[in-house]
C-alpha positions as CSV (number, residue, x, y, z in Angstrom):
1,X,12.5,-5.3,14.0
2,X,13.8,-4.9,10.3
3,X,16.6,-7.3,11.1
4,X,14.2,-10.2,10.9
5,X,12.6,-9.0,7.6
6,X,13.9,-9.3,4.3
7,X,14.1,-6.5,1.5
8,X,12.1,-7.2,-1.7
9,X,12.3,-5.7,-5.2
10,X,9.3,-3.8,-6.1
11,X,8.4,-2.6,-9.8
12,X,5.4,-0.5,-10.6
13,X,3.8,0.3,-13.9
14,X,0.6,2.3,-14.9
15,X,-1.1,0.3,-17.5
16,X,-4.2,0.8,-19.7
17,X,-7.2,-1.5,-19.2
18,X,-6.6,-3.3,-22.4
19,X,-3.1,-4.3,-21.5
20,X,-4.5,-5.4,-18.1
21,X,-6.9,-7.8,-19.8
22,X,-4.1,-9.4,-21.9
23,X,-1.6,-9.5,-19.1
24,X,-4.1,-11.2,-16.9
25,X,-4.9,-13.7,-19.3
26,X,-1.3,-14.8,-19.6
27,X,-0.5,-14.6,-16.0
28,X,-3.8,-16.5,-14.8
29,X,-2.4,-19.6,-16.7
30,X,0.8,-19.7,-14.7
31,X,0.4,-18.1,-11.2
32,X,-2.2,-18.8,-8.6
33,X,-4.7,-16.4,-7.1
34,X,-4.0,-15.2,-3.8
35,X,-5.9,-17.5,-1.1
36,X,-7.4,-14.4,0.6
37,X,-9.4,-12.9,-2.4
38,X,-13.1,-12.9,-2.6
39,X,-15.2,-14.7,-5.2
40,X,-14.4,-12.3,-8.0
41,X,-10.8,-12.6,-7.5
42,X,-10.0,-9.3,-5.6
43,X,-10.3,-7.4,-2.3
44,X,-10.6,-3.9,-1.2
45,X,-8.0,-2.1,0.6
46,X,-8.4,1.0,2.7
47,X,-5.3,2.8,4.4
48,X,-4.9,6.0,6.1
49,X,-1.3,7.3,5.7
50,X,0.6,9.5,8.0
51,X,2.6,12.5,7.3
52,X,3.5,15.8,9.3
53,X,2.6,19.5,8.5
54,X,5.7,19.9,6.5
55,X,4.6,16.9,4.2
56,X,7.9,15.0,4.8
57,X,6.8,11.8,3.3
58,X,5.2,13.5,0.4
59,X,8.3,15.7,-0.6
60,X,10.7,12.7,0.0
61,X,8.7,10.7,-2.6
62,X,8.5,13.8,-5.0
63,X,12.2,14.5,-4.6
64,X,13.0,10.8,-5.1
65,X,15.0,10.5,-1.8
66,X,16.7,7.1,-1.9
67,X,15.7,6.0,1.6
68,X,12.3,6.9,3.1
69,X,9.6,5.4,5.1
70,X,5.7,5.7,5.4
71,X,3.4,4.8,8.1
72,X,-0.1,3.6,7.5
73,X,-3.0,1.8,9.0
74,X,-4.9,-0.8,6.9
75,X,-8.0,-3.0,6.5
76,X,-9.5,-5.1,4.1
77,X,-13.0,-5.4,2.6
78,X,-14.5,-3.1,5.4
79,X,-13.6,-5.8,8.0
80,X,-12.7,-3.9,11.2
81,X,-11.8,-7.3,13.0
82,X,-8.4,-7.4,11.2
83,X,-6.6,-4.1,11.4
84,X,-2.7,-3.6,10.8
85,X,-0.4,-1.0,11.4
86,X,2.4,-0.8,8.8
87,X,5.6,0.9,8.1
88,X,7.2,0.7,4.5
89,X,10.7,1.4,4.2
90,X,12.0,1.8,0.9
91,X,15.7,2.1,-0.5
92,X,15.5,2.7,-4.4
93,X,13.8,-0.3,-5.8
94,X,14.1,-2.4,-2.7
95,X,11.1,-2.3,0.0
96,X,10.5,-3.8,3.5
97,X,7.3,-3.8,5.2
98,X,6.8,-4.2,9.1
99,X,3.4,-4.5,10.4
100,X,1.7,-5.0,13.9
101,X,-1.8,-5.9,14.6
102,X,-4.1,-3.3,16.3
103,X,-7.6,-3.4,17.7
104,X,-10.3,-1.3,16.1
105,X,-10.5,0.7,19.6
106,X,-6.9,1.2,19.4
107,X,-7.2,2.5,15.9
108,X,-10.0,4.9,16.9
109,X,-7.8,6.1,19.5
110,X,-4.9,6.9,17.3
111,X,-7.0,8.9,14.9
112,X,-8.5,10.9,17.5
113,X,-5.2,11.6,19.2
114,X,-5.6,9.6,22.2
115,X,-1.9,8.3,22.1
116,X,-1.0,7.4,25.8
117,X,-1.6,3.8,25.4
118,X,0.9,3.6,22.6
119,X,3.9,4.2,24.9
120,X,4.0,0.9,26.8
121,X,2.4,-1.2,23.9
122,X,3.6,-4.9,23.3
123,X,4.1,-4.1,19.7
124,X,7.4,-2.3,18.9
125,X,6.0,-0.8,15.8
126,X,3.2,1.0,17.8
127,X,5.8,2.2,20.3
128,X,7.8,3.5,17.3
129,X,4.7,5.3,15.7
130,X,4.1,7.0,19.1
131,X,7.6,8.3,19.4
132,X,7.6,9.6,15.6
133,X,3.9,11.3,16.1
134,X,5.8,13.3,18.8
135,X,9.3,14.1,17.5
136,X,8.7,14.0,13.7
137,X,4.8,15.3,14.5
138,X,3.1,12.5,12.2
139,X,-0.5,12.6,12.1
140,X,-3.1,11.0,10.0
141,X,-3.3,12.8,6.5
142,X,-5.2,11.0,3.8
143,X,-7.3,8.0,3.2
144,X,-6.4,5.8,0.3
145,X,-8.7,2.9,-1.1
146,X,-8.3,0.8,-4.2
147,X,-9.3,-2.7,-5.2
148,X,-6.5,-5.1,-5.8
149,X,-6.5,-8.2,-7.8
150,X,-3.2,-10.3,-6.5
151,X,-1.5,-13.6,-8.0
152,X,1.5,-15.4,-6.6
153,X,4.3,-17.6,-7.7
154,X,6.3,-19.5,-5.4
155,X,9.7,-19.6,-7.2
156,X,11.2,-16.1,-6.2
157,X,8.4,-15.5,-4.1
158,X,6.8,-13.3,-6.7
159,X,3.6,-11.6,-6.1
160,X,1.8,-9.7,-9.1
161,X,-0.9,-7.4,-8.3
162,X,-3.3,-5.2,-10.3
163,X,-4.7,-2.1,-8.5
164,X,-7.6,-0.1,-9.5
165,X,-10.4,2.2,-8.5
166,X,-7.9,4.3,-6.6
167,X,-10.0,6.8,-4.4
168,X,-9.3,9.2,-1.7
169,X,-10.9,11.2,1.2
170,X,-8.9,13.8,3.1
171,X,-10.8,13.2,6.4
172,X,-9.5,10.4,8.7
173,X,-13.0,10.3,10.1
174,X,-13.9,8.4,7.0
175,X,-11.6,5.5,8.0
176,X,-13.6,2.8,9.9
177,X,-17.0,3.6,8.4
178,X,-18.9,1.2,5.9
179,X,-20.0,4.0,3.5
180,X,-16.9,6.2,2.7
181,X,-17.3,9.6,0.9
182,X,-14.5,9.7,-1.4
183,X,-13.4,10.8,-4.9
184,X,-11.4,9.1,-7.7
185,X,-7.6,9.9,-7.5
186,X,-6.4,9.2,-10.9
187,X,-6.8,11.3,-14.3
188,X,-8.4,8.3,-15.9
189,X,-10.4,5.9,-13.7
190,X,-10.0,2.9,-16.1
191,X,-6.0,3.0,-15.7
192,X,-4.6,0.2,-13.6
193,X,-1.5,0.1,-11.5
194,X,0.6,-3.2,-12.2
195,X,3.2,-4.1,-9.1
196,X,5.7,-6.7,-9.3
197,X,7.3,-7.8,-6.1
198,X,9.9,-10.5,-5.6
199,X,12.7,-11.7,-3.4
200,X,16.2,-12.2,-4.9
201,X,15.1,-12.8,-8.6
202,X,12.2,-12.6,-11.1
203,X,11.6,-15.9,-13.0
204,X,12.0,-15.3,-16.8
205,X,8.5,-16.8,-17.4
206,X,6.8,-14.0,-15.0
207,X,9.3,-11.3,-16.6
208,X,8.0,-12.1,-20.1
209,X,4.4,-12.1,-19.1
210,X,4.4,-8.6,-17.5
211,X,6.2,-7.1,-20.4
212,X,3.9,-4.4,-22.3
213,X,5.1,-2.6,-25.3
214,X,5.5,1.1,-24.6
215,X,5.3,1.0,-20.9
216,X,8.0,1.7,-18.6
217,X,8.6,1.3,-14.8
218,X,7.7,4.3,-13.1
219,X,7.7,5.6,-9.4
220,X,3.9,5.8,-9.1
221,X,2.6,6.4,-5.5
222,X,-0.9,5.9,-4.6
223,X,-0.4,8.2,-1.5
224,X,1.2,10.9,-3.7
225,X,-1.9,10.7,-6.1
226,X,-4.3,11.0,-3.5
227,X,-2.3,13.9,-1.8
228,X,-2.8,16.1,-4.9
229,X,-6.2,17.1,-3.4
230,X,-4.7,18.6,-0.3
């Protein structure tokens, strides 16, 4: 599965809202908006992340383990007709994402622990999660929600995103409901997370646009931020 995918570079920065406004002004003159956004230029992402009772994924993130993976189920704008199971594999600053579509019914079965259908599933990623839910004891741990404003630039296959309103609920039952009871997961709700992803190279014009005095690349994790609450 991974053999058919390509690792991409990933950089993350936590920026102030004022820096976001200035950066967006520059970027919008060169980069195009992602075609999947709504009229306001953004979309809502909700993900349920998996971990085990020993917090394997969380501890590997905190300890800075060079090679690690996380499983999550994700949907957009509260649309249950398109749900994906994803595995994110990270090696230092390189990341690889594998995904597979699942139905709302299949998602609800996974969240409820009804896993038998996964054994013979047509998607390899679903079968892999089934195995790891058994021998690694993975289970749904936390709901992560946020608003994403994405921009794309074809040379270098660059994707720049601004994530805001990061919120969480520890109850997987809040997944696949229209009205989620969640709380803010950041210390300052106005802060934004800037992510820059690209293939082999980052064009100089984009690199210059995302430079902000006083900020540095950091290993910010939405999953880690949301797990602070339990």
